[in-house]
N, C-alpha and C positions, 0 to 999 in steps of 0.2 A: 366592311365594318358592320359588326353586328349591334344595333340599337335597341334596348328595352326602353319603352314608354312608359312611363308611371304617371298615370291622370290624378292630378291632386286638386280638390276644391278647398280653397282657402275663404274662410267666413270671419271677416275681421274689418270692423268699422273705422278702427284708427288707421288713416292713410300713409302714416309714417310708418308703422307697424307693417302694413301690407307690403308697402314697397320695400322695405328691408326683406322681407320672407321673398318676394320675388327675386330679388338681387341674390340672396342666397342661393335660390334653387338653379340661377342661370349658371352662378359660379360653379355650383356642384357639375353641372352639365358640360361646362366649359374646361373643367379639369379631366375629364373624361374623354375627350374629344381626340387624342392621339393614342388611345388604347384599342386593344382588338375587339374589345367588347365595351360597350358604353352605356350607360343610363341617361335618359333625357327625361325631363319634366315637364309635362303639359299641365300648366297650371291656369286655374280659374278663379276668379276672385268675386267675392261678393261682399256687402257690407252690412247685411241683415238676415235674420234668421229666416223669414219668410221667401226671400228671394234664393236664399242657399236651399231650403226645400222644394222650391218650385225647381230649381236645377236638377236637383237629384231625383224626382219624379220622372224625367225623360231623358237624363243621360247617366251613364255608369261612370264611377269614379274607383280608384285603386284605395284613397285615403283622404280623409277629410283633416282640415286643420282648423279647429274651432275656438274662438274666443268666446268663453262663457258670458261674458257682459255686453249685449248688442243693443241698439234702439229699442228693440220691439221683445226682446227675452233678456232675461238675468239669472244667472247661477245656475242651478243644476238643472232647473227646467230646459234651459238651452240645450244641454248635452241630451236629456231624455227625450226632446223633442224628434231630434235626429236618430238616435239610438234605436228607438220604437220601431220608427219605419224603416231603419237600413242597418240593423244589427250584425249584418255579414261584413259592413264596411269598417276598417280600423279607423278610430277617431282618436287625433292627438288633440289634447288641449292646451291652448295658449293661454297663458296666465301670468299677472305681475306677482311680484314678491308677496304683497299681502294677499294674494288669492292661492297660495300653495297649498293651503290644508284641503280648499275645494277642490283643487285640481287632485290630489292624492284620494280624495273621496270618489271622484267620478272615474278613476283607474279601478277602484275597489268594484265600482258598478258596473264596469263592462268598458273604458275607454283603454285605448291602446297604450297610450303614454301622456305624458303633460311636459310641456317645455316652458321655461321661465323667460320672458321675454327680457331681453337685457343680458342675456346668459348663452343664447343661442347663436351657433356660426354656422356656416355652410356644412362641415362635416359633422357637426351634432345633429343638424336638422336631417341631412341624406341618412345617417344613421340611424335615427329614431323613425322616420318613415319606413325604412328598410324592415327593421326589425317588428314594427307594428304589423306591417303585412304579413311578414312570414309567421310572426306570432298567431295571428287570425287564421292563417291558413291551417297552422297546427291545430288550433282550437276546432276548426269546422272538421278537420281529419278525425280528430279525437270524437267529436259529437257523433259522426257518422258510424265510426267504429264503434262505439257505444250504442247506439240506435241499433245497428246489425247482431250485436251480441243481444240486446234487450229481446229483438226479434226470434233470434236462435233459440234463447231460453224460453220464450214464451212457445215457440213451435214445439220444441223439446218436451216442455211441461204438457202441451195437450196431447203430445204422443204418447208419453209414460201414463198419462190419466187415461187413453184409450186401450194400451196394454193391461193396466191395472184392471179395469173394468172388464176386458176381454177374459184375463186370467179368472176374475171373479165369479164371471160367467161359467167358466171351464170347470172351476171346482164345484160350483153349484150344478151344473149339468152333469158331470161324473157321477157326485155323490147321489144325485137324484136316479139318473139312468142305470147305474151300478145295483141299484134295489132290485130292477125287476129282474135281470138275469139271475141273482142272487137267490131270489124268492124261487124261480123256474129251478134251479140247479137244487136247492133244499127240497122242494116238491118232489122232484123226480127222482131224487135219491131215495126218498121215502119209498115211492112206487117199485123204484128198481130194487130194493131189498125183497119186498113182498114179490114181485116176479121171479126173482132169482130163487126164492124158497118154494114158489109153486111149480118152477122149471118152465116158465112161457118164454120159450126162445124169441118169438116174433116181438112179444112186448117189451123183451130186455132190449132188443134192438133199437124200438121206438123211443124208450128212455134214455138210451144213451145217444141217440140222435138228438134229441130235443136239449140233453145236457150239453152236448158238443156245440150246438146253435147257439147257447147260452153262454158258453166259454167264450167263443168268438167274438160275440158282441162285447163281451167285458175286455177281451184284448183290443179289438178297435178302439175302445175308450180310451183305454191307457196309452195305444199307440198316437193317439190325437193329443194326449196331453203331453207326452214326449215331444212331440213334433213343436208343439207351442213352447215349451219350456227351453227348445235348444235352438229356434228359429234364429235367434240373434248372435249364435255363436258361429258367425261365419270365419273362415279362414283370413288371417292376417296377411297370409301369403297368397294372393293371387296370383293367375297366371295368364299370358298371353296364348290364345289358344284359337284356332279356326272354329267358329260357330258348327261348320259343317262336321266336325269332329263330334263334337257334343250331341248334335243330332243322331249320329250314327249310334253313337253308345247307347241314348235312350230307346233308340227303335230296337237294338241288341238285347236291351233287358227286358221289353214288351213283346219280344218276336212272337212269343206262344199265344199271347192273347190277341195279338193282330191276327195271326194265322187262323186262330179259332173263330173270329169274327169275320173273315173273308175279306177285309177291309183291304182296299188298294192305297199304296203310300206314294205321294209324290215329293220329291225333295229338289230344291232348287239348286243351282249349281253357283259356285264361287262365292261362296258367304264370306261375310266380313271377319275379321279377327276380332275377338273380345276379351277383356280385361276381367277374369271373373274368378270367383269361387267355383272350379268346375263342377265338383261333386253335387252341388247345391242347385246349379243351372240344369243339370241332367235331372235331379229331381222334380224340377219344374216341367220339365218336357215330359218326364213319365206321367206324373200326374194329368197334364193335359191330354196326352196318347189316351190312356184310361178312361179320362172322362167322354172323349170322342168316341169310345167303343160303348160305354156303358149308355150313353144316351143317343146312341144312333137310331133308335126305334126301328120301325120296320124298312126302311131305307134300304134298296139294293140297285147297285152296288155300292157298298160304304167306300167313302173316302177319306182320307186323310193327308193335308197339303203343309209341307213345311217351306217358308219362304220369308222373304224381306223385301222392303221398299224403303226408299229415301223420300222423306216428306219434310219440305222445309228446311233441308240440310241436316236432317236428324233421321239415323238407320232405325226403323222400326221393324221388328222381327213379328211373323206370325203363324199361329196354328190355326187351320181351318178345316172345318169337317161339313159333311153335308146330311148330318142327322136331323133330329126333330126340333132343334134350336130351342129359344128362351122367350117366353113372353116378355113384352115390354114391362108389365108389372113386377115381375120377379126379377129383372135386371138391376134393379137399384140395390137390392138384399143379396145378389149373388155371390159377392165377395166376403159377406158375413161368414164368421168362424161357425156359427150354429145354424146357418139357413138348410132348411131341408126341402124347401119348396112342396109341391104336392104328394111326392114321394118320401114318405116318413122313414123309409128304411134306408134311404141313400142321400149320405150327407155331401155336402158340397165344401168339406173342409181342406180338401185338396188344392181347390181353387183359391181359396182365400191363402192358405199357407204358402202357394205358389206366389202370390201377388206380394206377400210379406217378404219373400226371398227378394224379388225384383226390386222392392223398395229399398231393401237394405243395402243391395248395390247402387242405389241412386237413382233407379230407373222408373217408370211407370208401367201400370198393366190396366187394359180396359177390353171391352168386349164389344161387338156389333153383331147382332143376331134377329132374327124373327121366327114366328112359329112355323115348323116345317119349311124351313129354308136355311137349315145348317146353322152353324155358330164359328165366329171367327175371333179368335183371343190375339190381342196386338199387346206388343210391351217393348220398352225400350232398355238399353243396356249403356249406359255411359262409357266412354274410351272405346266405342266400336271403330274399328278401323276399316275402310273399304281396302281388299287385297288388290294389289297391283296384277296386271295381266301377267299370267305365265307363273305366278305363285301358287 
């Protein structure tokens, strides 16, 4: 037989009423004895507020039956003294006919229910205690859900503020940075006209080269703007795919650059399965490969390694190089969309956008690096599944 034990604290100074409540709870337990599951009541009785509070300070109970008028406390103060200390415990008010209005007020202030002395029997008492406990559980679950919702709203508000700030910075940066190549184009178009008129072929080639460089800088800025605007548009239909296939696709797309850099590529075996927007994760790896090549420095032979490890039950992927690394001071800004570091010509926007893609998948991205000792970019992808042997 399965028995649920409900611990009840009765605070009542009237000995006759207390004895009656005790008998009712015994009867309630007795009526259930022959059923497959039964509810038993563990009743503790106190005759004043101070002893009741002392008991609650050391013992847990499921419900309190409380007479509002006690030798050391009277009326609503009796209820509030317990409710403020134990708000999560359902409190049922015991009241006489003349105090019904006060009992109703106590319910409005947070009491679980009220029972009128002289109108209570074992069934009503049992039902009221059960309902009060369940109602309090529902209230706690609702408060928890509300708290979680408020937390999510707050986190989302902060996230939207960060996105707005980045977009605002991007608009400013583009409007500012586009002026320089436009001025270059405008100026050299004037020179180009003069050089064409004079027939100076060498000067014409120089003019065209500088104009072409300016156009490429403008294109890079516009591509960054497009990347930022579309970063959140992940496919709703993700797919389960071997992470190894994603690595091979990224390597295929960057094969020419890898070959030109003479980099050695190391790829782990038996990669896990991941549930992702495949194209976006390929973009992440392409960005990381290009960074490994761009910031390799004079290290020879160059090396790029793809792998994963299991840390505290979580699968962590990594892309590691043996390049010139990143100094500790720069690492805190390396994921900023507009960070350039000491090299004003090279933007780290690819790294910032890559982390954004990982975060949209619900993962995290971070780096470990030191100067002249390479850089390792780590990231997680939720719902990563370790492949079974033979798959």
